[in-house]
N, C-alpha and C positions, 0 to 999 in steps of 0.2 A: 589418407590425406592428412597433411599437417599444415595448418593455417596459422600465420603469425600476423598480427595487426600492429602497425607502428603508428604513433601519435605524436604530433607537435602541437603545443597549445600554450596560451597565456602570455606569449611574448610578442610574436610578430608572425603573421601569415600562418595561422593554425591550419593543420592538414592531417589527413589520415592516409595510410597506405597498407595494402594487403598483399602478402607474399604467401603463395600456396605451393608447397613442395618445391621451394626455391624459385618459383616463377612469379614475376611481378604481374599481378592480376588487375589491380585497380589502385588509383591514387587520385586525390583531389584536394584542393584548398577550400576551406570553409567559406571564404569570401564569395565564391562563385554561387553558392546557394543562398546566402543571407543578403547578398548585394551590398555588403559593407566592406569597403576596400581595406585590405590588410586586416581583416577580422581576426582578433587574437583570442576570442572566446573558445571554450571547449568545442572541437569540431564535430558536433553531433550529427549534422547533416552529412558530412564527409564520411564519418564512421558508418552511418546507416547505409550510405550508397555503396561503400566498399564491400560490406557484408552481403548486401542485396545482389551486387554484381557477381559475386562468387556463389550465391545461393546457399550461404551458410548462416547458422545462428550463432549468437555470442558464445553459447556453451560448447560449441565445436572448435573454438580457438584453442590452439596449443599454448601460445604465449601472447602477451600484450606488452609491447615495449614503448618506453617514453624516451624522447630524443636527448634528454640531458639529466643531470642529477640536481634536482631542486635544492636539496639540503646543502650541497657544496656551493651552489649559486647564492643561497642565503648567507652562508658563511662569508662569501666575498662582499656581499652587501654590508654586513655588520662590520667586517674589518675595515672597509673603505670609510664607513661612517665614523668609526672610532679614530681612524687616522686623520680625518679632516674635522672632527668635532671641535667646536659646535657648529662650524660652518655648514656641515652637511645635514643639519637636523631637518631642515624644511623638505629636502628631497626624500630623506629617510621616512619622515612622517607621511609623505604622500604615497610612498611605495608600500608601507607596512600593512595597511588594511587588506590589500589584495593577497599579500603573502599569508596573512593569518586566516583569511577566508578560503583561499583556494590553493595557492601554490605549494603550501606545506601539507596539503591533504590530497595529493594527487590520486592515491589508490581509491579514496572515496569518490573523487570526481569521475575517475574512469569507470568505476563500478556503476555509478549512476548513469553514465553515458552508454553503458552496455546493458542498461535496463535491469541491472541486478542479476543477470543470467550468466555471468562469467565468474567462476570460482577458482580459476587458475592463478598462475604466478605473474606478477608484474616485474618487468626488468627495466632498470634505468641505466642506459648507456651514457657515457660521457659525450658531451656536445660535439667535440671535434672527432671522436670516434664515429658518431653518427654521420657527420659530414664525410669523413674518410671512407666509410663503408658505402655511402651513396655514390661516391666517385669511383671507387675501384670495382666493386662487385658487379655492377651492370656494364662495366667497360668491356671492350673486346680484347683486352690484354691478359695474357697468362701471368705476367709480372709487370709492375710499373712502380715508379716513384709516386708518392702521394704528397700533395701540398694543399692545405686548407687555410683559408684566410677569411676572417670576418671581423665584426665588431668585438664581441666577446662571448664566450660560452660560459663555463663556470669561472675559470681563471685564464684559460688559454685564449689567445687572440689569433695565433697562427701556429700551425704544426706541420711537421713533415715526417715522412716515414716511407715504408715500402709495403706493397701488396704482392703476395705471391700465392697463386692457387686459390685456396679457400681461407687465407689468413691475411690480416693486416697488422702492421706494427708501427706505431708512432713513437719516434725516438727523441725529437727535439721540439721545443716550443718557445714562443714569446708570450709573456704573461701580462695581464691587465695591470696598470692602465695603459700600457704601451701597445697601441693598436693601429694598424693601417686602416682598417675599416672605420674606426672612430676618428682618425685624422681626416679621412675623406668626408665623413659625416659632419665634422666641425666646419668644413668649408661649404658643405651643402647648407647648413644652418646659416652661416655668415653671409652667403650670397642670396638668402631669402627663400630657399626651398625647404620643403618639409623633410626632416630626418627620417630615414628608413623608407622613403618612397621617392624622394627627389634626387637621389644620387645619380640616376641615369640621366636626368635633365642636366646636371652639372657636366657629365661626360659629353652630352650632345652640344653643350654651350662652348666647350673648350676650344674647338677649332676656330671659333670666331675671334679668339684672343691670342695674345702672345705670352709666353711663359716669363713675364716680367718679374714675377715674385718668386721664381724658382730658387734662386740663390738665397733669398731672405728666409724661405721656409727651411732650407737645408742648414743655414747658419744659426737660426734662432729656435726653431720649433723642434728639431730632432737631431740626434746624433746618430748618423747612419754609418754602419760598418760595411766593409767590402762584401761580407757574406749575406747582406740584406737584413741582418738584425739591426735593431735601433732602439733608442730610448727617447721618449718625448719629454720635453720641458714642460711639466704640468702647470707651471705658473701662467702659461698661455691658454689653459683650458679650464672648463668649469664643470665637466660632466661627472666628476667624482663627487662634488660637494653641492652642486646647484641644479637648477631646472633648465639651464641652457648649456650649450656646448662650448662656448668661447668666453674668455674673460676680458676685462677692460684692457689688460696688457696686450692681448691679441688685437683688439680693436685699435689700440694706439699704433701697433706695429704696422697695420695695413690701412691706416689713414681714415678711420671713422667707424661709426656703429654698423651693425649688420643691416643689409638692405631689408626694407619692409616688404613682406610678401605682397605680390601683385603690383608692386611699384615698378617704375621703368628700370630695365636692365641697362646698366651703363658699361662703358669700356672697362672699368675697374673689375666688375663681376666677370666679364669675359676673360680678362687677363688672370684673375684669381683661379678661375676654372682651368685655364690652360696650364697654370703653374702647378696646381695640386695634381692634375692629371699626369703631368710630366714626372713629378716626384713619385707618384704611385707606380707608373710604368718602370721607372728606374729600380725601385724597391722590388717589384715583381721579378724583373730580369736578374737582379743580383741574387735573390732567393733561389731562383730556378737554376742558376749556374752553380750555386753552392750545393743544392740538392743533387744535381747531376754529378758534381765532383765526389760527393759522399757515397752515392748509390751506384754510379756507373751504368745506370739503365738507360735505355733508349726511349722509353715511354713515360709520359707524365699524365696523371689525372688530377683534376682540380675540383674543389667544392668550397662552400662558404660564400657569403654575400659578395666579397670582393671578386670572386670568380665570374660574376656577372658583368665585370668591367671588360667588355669584349674588345675594346681598343688595346688594353693591356694584353689580353689573350692573343690577339693578332700579332703583336710584337713578340710575345713568347714563342709563337710558332715560327715566325720568320727569322728572328734574331737569336733565339735561345738555343741551347745545346741539345734539346731533345728532338728526335725524329718525328714522334707522334704525340698528339695531345688529345685527351678526351675530357670533356667538362660535363658535369651533371647538369641537365637542363633545368632542374629545380634546385639551383645551387644554394639558395638561401635556407631559412629555417624550415620552410615547407618540406624541402627535400630531406630534412633530418628525420621525418617520420618514415620515409622509405629506408634511410640508412639504418635506423634502429631495428626495423624488421629484418633486413638483410644481415645485420651484424649478429642478431640472435641465431638466424638460420645457419650461417656459415661458421662464425667465430665460436659461439657458445655451444651449438649443437653439433658442430664439426661435420656438417653435411658437405659433400664434395661440390665443387664448382667447375663447370665447363664453360669457358668464355664463348659467347654467342657472337655471330657475325650478322650484320654490321655492329650490333651491340645488343644488350639485354633490356633496353629501355622501351622497345616497341614503338619507336618514334615519339615517345612520351605522350601517345594518345591513350591515356589511362583513365579518363573521366567518363561521365555519363554520355550515352547516345540515345537517340529518339527515333522511333519507328516512323514509317511513312504514314501509318494510321494516325499516330499522335500529331504529326505535322499537319495532316489534312483536317483533323478535328480543331486544331488551333486556328487554322485559316478560316474554317467555317464559322467559328465563334466571332471572328472579327469581320465577317463579310468581305474578306479580302478578294481582290481580283487577281487571278494568276493563270498561268499556263503550265502544263505538265509535259515533260519530255519522256519519251518511251524507252530511252536508252542513255547510258552515260555518254556515249559518243555524240548523240544528238545534243545533250545538255552542254557538253564542253564546246561544241561548235557554236551554239547560240551564245554562250557566255563570252567566249573568245571574241566573237564579233562585237558584242556590246562593249567590252573593254577596249578593243581596237578603236571604237568610236568615242573614246575618252569618257565612257560611263564609269562611275564608281560603284563597285559591287560588294554587297555584304554576302559572305560565303559561309554557309553553315552546313557542315558535313560530318557524319560519323561521331566518334568519341572525342570529347573535349580534351584539350592539352593539359598536362600537369606541368606547372612552372609558370614563370611570368610572361613568356613569349607565346604569341599566336603563331602556330606553325602550319596553318593551312586547314584547320578544322573550324575555328572561330575567327575568321580573318576578314579584313576589308582589302580588296584587290583593286589595282588600278594600272594604268599604262605608264610604264617607267619612261617612255619616250617623250611624254608631254612636258613642256617647260613650265606649265602653270599648275600641274597636278599637286606638287608639294604644298604650295600655299593654299590651294582649294581644300585639300583634305585636312590640313591643320586647322583652318579657321572655320570652315563651313560644316565639317563632319565630325572632327575629333574635338572641336572647341578648345584647342590648346594653343600654346605659344608657337608663334610663327617660325622660330628658329629650329624647331625640333625636326631632325632628319627622319626619313623613312628608309626601310630596309628593302633590298631587292631579293626576290626569289629567282633562281636561275636553274635551268636544267643542268645537272651535274656534269654532263659530258661537254658543256660549253663554259664551265666556270673559269678556266684559264685563258679563254679568249676575251673575257670582259674584266677580270680581276687578277691581281698579281698573286696567284695561287698556283699550286702544282696541278697538272692534268688530273681530272677526276678527284680533286681534293674534296674530302667529305666535310661539310659544315651544315648538318641537318637541323641544328638547334639554334641557329641565329646567334652564336656566341663568339664569332670571330669577325673582326673588322680587317678589311684588306684594301689596299689602294686600287683605284680603277686603273686599268691598263692605259698606257700612254697612247696606244693606237686608237682608242675611242674618245680620248680627251679632245676638247676644243680649246684652242688658243684664246686667251683673253687679250683684249686691247690693252696697250700700256697704261692708259688711264684707269682701266678696270682693275688692273693688278694692284693699284695703290689703295683700293677701297678698304675700309676697316669696319669691324663690327658687323651688325645686322645688314649693312649695305652689301656685304659679300653675297647675300642670299639672292640678289637680283640678277646674277650673271649665270648664263648657261655654261656648264663646265664639261659636258660630255654628250654622247649620243643617247644616254639614259639619264637626263638631268634630274628627274624626279627622285632618283635614289643615289645621286652623287653629292656628297656633303661638300662644304666649302673648302675642305682640305683635300679634295679628290679621293675621299675614302668612302667605304660602304660596308654596312653590317650584313654580311652575306649569309643567305640560307640556300643550300643546295637541295634540289628536288630530285628524288629518284623513285623508280617504280615500286621498289620493294617496300619502302616505308609509307609512301603516300601515293597510291596508284591513281586516284581520281585527280588530285591536283597535278600530278605528272601528265595525265592526259590533257587537262585543260591547258597547261603550259605548252605542250606539244601542238595543240590546235592553234594557240596564239602564235607560236613560232611559224607554223605553216602559213598563216594568214598574213603575218607582218614581217617575217624574216628576223624577228627578235625573240630570243628565248628567255627574256627577262621581264618580270612584272614587279609592281609594288606589292608588298604584303605588310599590313600593319594589323594591330589587334582590333577585334570587333567590339568596340566600346567607345564611350565618350570620356573626356577627362573627368576624373573624380569617381568613376564607376569601374567595377571589375569587368573583366572580359565576360561576354554573354555566355550563359550556360544553356538555357532552354530555348525552344522555338519562340515562346512568348517574349523572352528577353530580346531576341534578335528582331522580332517584329516591332517591338516598342522602340528600339534604337533606330531602326529603319525609318519609322514614321516620324520621329522627332528630330531627325537630321536631314541634311541634303544628300543622303545616299540616293543614287539613281535607281539601283536594282537590289533586290534581295533574292538570294538563291537558298532555298531550304530543301535539302535532298535534291530531287529532280524537278522541283517547282520553282518557277521564275515569276517574281513580282516586279512590275515596273511602277515607279513612283507616279508617273504621269497618268496611270490608269486607276489610281486609288481614290481620286476625287479630292478636290481642294478642301472641302469642308471636313472630311475625315482626317486628312493630314493636319490641318490647322487645329482641330480638336485634340489630337494626340500631342502636339507641341505644347498647347496651352496646359494640358493636364499633367505632362511629365517633366517639362523643362525645369520647373521650379524645384524639382526633387534633387537636382544634382548640386552638390557642394564642391566647388572647384578647389583643388589643392595646388 
């Protein structure tokens, strides 16, 4: 047995992943254990979990890999500071202590994290090599073009190359400070959202606006070439030398200072979101066409934070030149831990690779799971009132009936997901047919902005009947946006067609209105029996009861908190929100049976702990 541990830490979304004899055995983000969203500390809990899941000790590890080269990254920091000195001194001074304390001493930090029991070799892969390995090696393809896009690694901000068999080769790059990820983050900052966590909010806001600033972005902010390469005009940005993303020149160009967080979102922010989204999609499409021209391959794999832009991904699949697309579910920095481990196994140790079908990611259900006994012990501690089902079939019938009655259900089953999306193990489920469900779930359960869309889960065999996708199109990781089929859309009255901004939210657009965004799009997750048999059975039961094979699936958490990990996390979230039902394994809890005093006490105790971002 040869076990390889991959680690990402100290930047964003620390994580650990374990590969044993080439098989992905475990992977998890540190935030799920510490309950600190986007926790960047050394992933001690994730490391301990991965080793425990495989039943191995640190001294049994063959190699430990880290997902980038910190010395090269520090070189970039120093060169950037010198290029902008003295303007960059303040940001340099703020960054330096963490580098001197931890980032330049990673072997020491990792040795401590492995309790001093590992004496083997540490391998530092390049950042975009880690992304590329995470995209290609678990994919179902024997060969594929590779495209990685993010903010910045060491120097690279985008790379492309080819994966064949058990090898990857990256041949071309765009280098810092010219970055599609940082361009998008600059608009995230300017529109009042938090960088490195609010980009998906910007993507969700875009359909409410018009791309009124698209030409201004293309004329002033970047020089875009036909092959998708570009250069940014750095006089509009401040991330090289300051503590903010945008400069006064940027603010003047777009008519004022950045929006203050939590203040009212205006038409300007909606139009800015639509504009930078349109530019991002255009760059992604140009890059994909160029990569296709250079490689001649029919398959494309994606990773890096920009690969979480599922609207752009959807356009790549529909309008791009590639026949097939596979995206790493943990496309951001967390997935770099997995990529580092796989890169060592295949590229450095030259171990053969046989592509797995449907892929080698195991549905991305790679995190902790909890036994029935552990769940029952937790319920007993809280004196919870619940009923237990004697079979999965009985459970799915009961829960499908509750959802059909417009109850909102917290669904906690099996191993936790790896990556930012809840894929049916730590999910909140609801009835997609309900015209009020979107606003109810946003405001009363998720405690988040009302404009945020929800994603549909659909039985894969019905995907093309509801969405503009090919028959049995696979989208298991909620990373593709597709238009809702014309056949299930509902015509708007002429006066409703003229509404702007948030007012668009108030009109029913299809027979599944709770998952139909204002531009008639949806972020689709297909459900099949192989990857998620229990959720597949639940959706089958719902379909039999209602004639609809579609439900809402959103992550089991509230705004500002990571997705739940343990039964305790799930119970606490259930009790402090307006969730109607909690399902833990085969146990069903109804809120109405828990008692008003118990529910009120939990809300009073826990609601103040959440810091909304």
